[in-house]
N, C-alpha and C positions, 0 to 999 in steps of 0.2 A: 919630156916635162922636167922642169927645174925642181929643185928641192922645195921651194916655196909652193909650187903648184901641187906637189905631192902632199905637202902639209895641208893645204886648203882642201884637197880632195878627201884626205883621210878625215879631216874635221867634218866635212859635209856628210860623209857616210856614217860617221859616228853619231852625229846629230840626228840623222834620219832614223837610225836604228833605235836610239833612245826615245825619240818622239813617237815612233810607231809602237814600241813596246808600252809606252805610257798610255796612249789612246786605246790600244788593244786591252791592256790591263783594266782600264776604266770600264770598257765594254763588258769584260768578263765579270767584274765585280757586280755591276748593275744587273746584267742579264742573269747571272748565276743566282743572286739572292732573290730576284723576281720569280724565277722558275725553278727554285730548288725542289718543289714538290714533284715536278716531272722527273727530275734526276733521281729522286728517292724511289718512287714507283714501288712502294711496298717493302722497302728495305731500309734499315736504320744503320747498316754498316758503313762507316765513314770511308773505308778504303774502296768499297764498291761504288759509292756516290762519286768520289774523287776520280775514280777510273772512268766513269761515264762522262763526267765533266771534261776530263782531259781529252778523251777521244772526240767529243763533240766540238770543243773549242779549237782543237788542232785542225779540224776541217774548216771551221769558221775563219781561222786565221788566213787561209788562202783567199776567201771571199773578201775579208777586210783589206788585204793587200791590194786587191783589184779595185775596191771602192775608195780607199783612203790613200793609196800610194802616191798618186799625183799631187794631192793636196799637201801631204806631209813633205814631199820633196820640195815644193815651192816654199813651204814654211821653213824648211831646213836652210835654203838659200838665204832667206831673210835673217834667220838667227845667226848664221856664220858671218854674214855681212855686218850685222850689228856688233858681233864680237870683235871684228876687225876695227871698227870705229872705237869701241869701248877701250880696247887695249892699245890703240894707236899703232896698229901693225901695218897699216897700208901706207902711211906717210913716207917711210924710208924707200918703199918701192917707187912711189910717185916721184920722190926727190931724185932717184937714180935715173929718171927719164922714162920709166916704163908706164905706158898709159893704163888707165883703169880698165879699158876694154881687154887688155891682155890678162888682167886678173880674172876675167870672166871665163877663161878657158877651162880651169878645173871644175867650175860650176857646170859648164856645158857637158863635160865628160861625166860628172856625177848624175846630172839629170838624164843623160842618155842611158847610163847604167841602170838607174831605177826604172826608167821607161821600158828598157829591154826586159828587166825582171818581171814587170807588170804584164807585158805582152806575152812572155813565155808562160807565166802563170795562167793568163786568160785563155791561151790557145791550147795548152797541153795538160794543165793540172785540173782546172775547174771542170772541163767537160767530163773528165773521168770520175770526179767525186760529186757530180751534180745531184745524184740520188741521195747522197749523204747530207748535202746542204738543204735539201727539201724534206728530209726525214725528221722523225721525232727526236727529242733530246735523250730519250732512253730507248735502247735497242730492244726492250722487252714489251714495247707497246706500239701499236700501229695507230697513227692519227688519221682519222677520216674527216675529210672536208668536202664540201660540194664542189663539183667541177664547174668550169667556165663553159657554158653552152657553146657549141661550135657547129657551124654550118659548112659542109663540104660543097664548095661552089662548082666542083667538077662533076660530082655525082648527084648532088641534091640531097644527100643524107644529112640529117640533123641529129647530133648527139645532144639530147636535150637535158637529161638529168643523170645523176649518179654521184656516188661518193668515192673519193680518191683514197686508194691504199698505196701511198708512196713507197712504203717499205717493200712491197711486192710488185710495184708498178702495174697496177690493175685498177679497173673501175668496178665498184660494187653497186649492185642494184641499178644497172645502167638501163637507159631508155634510148632506142634508136628509132627516129621517125623517118619513114621511107616516103619519098615524094610521089604524089599522084599527078598525072598518069604515067610518068616516065618509068618508074620501077615497079609500081604496084597499081592494080586496077581500082582499089579502094583504099581509103586512108588507113594506114597500118602503122602501129607502134610495136616494135619488138622489144620485149623486156628480157633482161638477162641477170642472173644472180651474180655473174662475174664476166668481165670482158677484159681481154688482154690484147695488146697491140703487137702485131708481127711485122717486121720490116720486109721490104721488097727484096726478093732474091732473083737469081737468073731465070727461075722457072715460075715463080709465083709473085703476084702483085702484093703491095702492102695493104693492110687492113686489120680488122678486129675479129677475134675469135670469141664467140659468145657461148657461154656455158649455162645450162639450166634455163632455157629460153621459154618465153610465152609469146606466141603460140608454141606449144611443146614440140611440134614437128615441123620440119622445113616445108613439107608439102602443104601445110595449112596457111602459108603465107601466099596471098594472091598476087604472085609475081607476073609481070609482063615478060614478053620475049627479051626485051632489053634488061629487065630486072634480073633474069637468070644469069646474066654476065657478071653482075656486081654482087649478087647475093646467092650463095650456094652452100650446100652441106659440106662438112669436113668428113672425108672418107673414113669409114669405120667407127664413127662416133655419132653422138646426138648433137654435136656442136654445130653452130652456124657461122659462116664466114661472111663478113660484109666488107667489101673493098672500099678503102678510103685512104687518103693521104694526110688525114688529120691524126697526128701521132699522139702518144701519151703526154709528152711534155707540152703540147699545145692545149690539151684540155686542162692541164694544171693551171696555166695562165699563158695565153698566146703571146703576150708581149714580155712579161717579166721573165719567163723561162728562158728567153734568149740570152739573159745575163750569164747563164750557165752553159752556153753553146759556143763552139768554136766558130770562127769567121766563115769557113766553108759551109757550115750548116745554115748560117744566116743567109748566105747567098742562095742556097737551095730553097729556103723558105720564101725568099723574094720571088723566085721563079715557080713556086708551087701554085698551080692553078686552083687548088682547093681553098686557098686563103682569100679573104676579102681584100679590097683595096686599102682599107684602113689599116689592117694588119701589115700588109706589104709596105705601106708607107712608113709605119713605125719601124719595121725591120730595115728599110732603106736608111732611115735616119740613124739607127743604131750602127749600121755598117759604116756610114760616112763618119760618124762620131769616133769610131775606133781608128779610122784612117787618119783623122786630124789630131787625135789625142797627143802623139809625140810633139807635133808643132805647138800645140796649145801649152803643153808642159814647159817646153823650151822658152817660148815667148813670155809666159807668165813668170818664170824664174828670172829671166834676164831683166824684166821690167823692175824687179825688186832691188837689184844691185845699185843703180844710180839714184834711186829714191831713198835708200838707206845711207849710202855713202854720198851724201848730198853736199854740194858746195855751199858755203855761207850758212850752214845749218847751225842753229843755236841750241838745239836740243835733239838728242838721239831718240828720245821718246816721241817727239814730234815727227821725226823722219820715219820711224816705224809705223806711227799712226797713219801717215800719208801713204806708205806702201800698203798697209792693210786696207785703206780706203779704196785704192786702185784695184786691189785684188777683189774687194767686195763688188765693185762695179763689174769686173769681169765675170764673177760668179753669177751676178744678176743677169748679165747678158747671156750667159750660158743657159740658165734655166728659162729665160724669156724666149730665146730662139728655139729651145726644145719644145716649149708649149706651142709656139707658132707652127713649127714643123709638124708636130703630131696632130694638131687641129686642122692642118691642110691650108692654112692661110699663106704659108710660104712653102715652096718646094723643099722636100726633105734634104736634098743635097745642099741647097743654098742655106737652109737653116743651120746645118752642121758647120758651114764655113764662116758664118757671121761672127761667132766668138773668136775664131782665129784671126780674121781680118781686124777686128777691134783690138785684140790682144797685141798683134803685131804693130798696129798704129800706136798704141799706148807705150809699147816697149821702145819704139823709135822716138816718141815724144819725150820719154823720161830721160833719154841720153843727154838732153840739154841741161839736166840738173846735176850731172855727175861731177864729182870732185876731180880736178885736174892738177 
């Protein structure tokens, strides 16, 4: 890379950091003042409140990078290109015979660096801190909210009711409805004061361990011969184990919780026979969305350069407005295709690629406006 390339790359990264800090700071101010009572939680000590806020928003910064990183990166390309026009820094390069396409190289490198950081954060950081992202703003209180009812299509078990304790990853006052006549001979609902999910091991299947159940004893459940394979007592205790591939994060929210999961986990969900077709379709759309995100970021960023550094442009403001309008069209296409894919009107994989095709087409079309 030349000196001018390094100059543009450093300016791009500097702009990205400043814009991200600005947006993140705005989020902290608005959310912090709105929910200051939760951070206080019975204490008036300023240092304690600031410590809680610092810990909470430190975790949230990782999620904000995942959500806002691509948008801020494209905006940074637009800002740097506008500064090149404002300061007349690109004319000497063009006068030396260097095409405008060559100036796009540092922007491509910058977009790839930001995309790589977002992918690394998405795959390695967020899955490890997902419980913190779902937890309360104060570590001294547990937030209880109702679960999303889930039906296990492989066993027929329905997790119908319960309150989430995200701090301890359990379901309080849970209700498990057992199917008739597959697992039980009569309609049976097993109530539990607490239910925790245990993952599959080499010797035991995945499922839920229920504590303080009603019926109080395992033998009071009218199980069929098949039911004894999926519902059984925990040795040495009064607890009951119900086999199921519906994990804790799925009862939190079967689609949104995927935001905090790594890509291999999403693939396992798609192959999970316990999930419905609608959930599998949403997971498929999310998987393809992650695969096409680098191309989408790259095309959207490259489409901004010729629209801002536009030949025969009479106003820099007009050029920026045109670039923003094109980005608005792309954003609308992204949300529109997502709605079509999740509703099942368009196959999930096709819906994920529609914005990329449109974005690539607009990027190619915009090259005709570039200054030469």
